[in-house]
C-alpha positions, 0 to 999 in steps of 0.5 A: 500500500502506498504511503500517504503524504501527510501534507496531502491531507492538509488545506492548501494555501488558497483553501486557507486564504478562503477559509480565513478571510479576516487574515490578509492573503499576503500574511498567510503566504508569508507563514506558508513560505516560512513553513515550507522554505524557499529554493532560489533558482540560478536564474535569480542568483544571476540577476541579483546585484550584490551591490544593491541587495543584502545577501546572507554573508559571514558574521564573525560573531554569529552564524545563523541557524543552519538552513534546511539546505546547508549547501546554499550560500549568498542568497537574499536575507529576505523576501519583500511582498507587495505590501511591504511584508518581509519574509526571512527565508530559509533555503530549502532543497527542492525535494522538500517541496519549498516555494521557488523564487525565479526570475520571469519576464523581468520580475522576481516571482514566487512559484508553487507547482510552477505557477506564479503566486506573487511578485517579490523583491529583496532587502536593499543593503544599508549604507554601512555595509562594506565599511570597516571599524577602526580595528579593521573588522567589517561592520556588516559582520558585526551588525546585520540589518533588517529593514528597520532594525539593527541586530547585534549578537555580541557572541553566539555560544550557548553554555547550555550545550556544554553538557548536551542540554541545548534546546532540541529544535536548535542547531546553533552550537553544532552549526557554529562548531562546523563554522569555527566561530564559537569563541569570538566576542564583540568589543564595545568599541566595534559595537559603538562605531558600527551603530554610529555609522549605521544611524547616519543613514537617516530614516532607515533604522528605528530600533536596535536588538541584541541577543546572544547565547545563554551564559550561566557563569558568574557569582549568581547564574547569568551574572556574566551574561548580564555584565556583557550585555551592560558593557555593549549596551553602554557603548552603544548608548554613547551614540544617543543623547537621551537617557533611553534609546529604542532597544530590545535585548533577548536574554535568558530569564534573569532574576530581579537584581539582574533585570534592575541592573539592565534597566538602571545601568543602560539605556535599554527600553524593552526586554524579551526572554524566550520561553520557547514552548508553553507547556511545563512538561514539554519545556523540560523535554525540549529545553533541558538547559533552560529547565536545569538552570531556571525551570519553567515556572521560574521562567514565567515568574521572572517574565512577570517580574520584568513587567514591574521594572520595564513597564507593561507593554515593554516585556515580551516572550517568544515561542517556537510555534508548532514545536509543541507537536514534536514527536514523540512527546508533543501534543498528539493533535493540532487542536490540543496543541493550540488549546494548551498553548493559548491557555498558557499564553493568556496566563502570561499576557494577562499579567502584561507579558506579550507573546510572539511566535516564529514558525518552527523549522526542523533544522538539519543539525537539530535533535528534531531534524527529521520531523515535520512542522505544523499545518498552515491552518494551525499557524493561521489559528495560532496567529489569530489566537495570539492576536486576539489575546493581545487585543483583549489585554491591550498589549502593544509590541512596538519593539518587535512588530512587523517593521522592526522584526518581521519574523512574527506572524502574529505581530504582523497583524498590528498593521491592521488591528 
């Protein structure tokens, strides 16, 4: 008997668009492209001008999570749709049924089953790309740009991997080991100079986001991580006249003393700590390092405590949408996964912590490398559910929205709701 392809039983893109008319078609397309990945034809790569467009390059402090197609190099960082929606793309082999980006009749287009679905474009390079700091380090290898945000990763190594307790959906450290960039660290001077140069481009950037791997070292666990964030944030802050500047850090869940230091000793304006999966038992299984050093309930408690320090609307947590269905311990049905995820999300959002999600991509070097992510309909329901909760509790996610990040389908809805 032939094997049934699970994807054949799911609603297709146009079916989901018809079923959920309250969600923009292009946002549903974005979710599906993130879910399935993309393949860039050679015809496209030959037409892309590297002097104009921003391509995935080599970052000496941070190597991106491994693409589903590790052989692909020098492809665009992102697609842009007609309404300005951005899709951070994941290069994917053809045998995994990705969308295809091609060049036809003078236009870049997105194809599915060899039919044109949409016209697309790519991010333009910011002015600081190609310039060097006084130490001779390429600025674009220190800070990579999204359309309106500067992303800084001072160092990448996550100490949860020291005893094999890295998050199971993640392949960051295995990928870093392969690329040989684990121990590099950003200097405050290079950070200061790069941000100074970047913000000379008037109107391009509205926010700075900084994140790095967890570091449990210090007198109290994570003191070393906090010290380094403060060092870099203070250097960056020298570029701004005001006490605070538009900024976000994504850290391990910190205790109140550490949170207070971040707030009082820097110009930081918003705080994020990603809980990854909203279920205690799945958190223990999927995020063993986070469980070992903090624990699920304590992670939630620290997020809520951060609201008292940074203020309601300035504290956020991210989840990897769909990883709650990972086999063999995840929820058995999408209905159960959605129900429990939204219940846990409401508990945090009712206390002033916003929740955003990214689409889970099973990475080739991760523990979950051979799994399938959720259906398109599941992600659309998750998008609607999280946005409904955001509206219910009147939360804003200005620092992590469709303009500044663009990687969270539910915060994309801030454009229309």
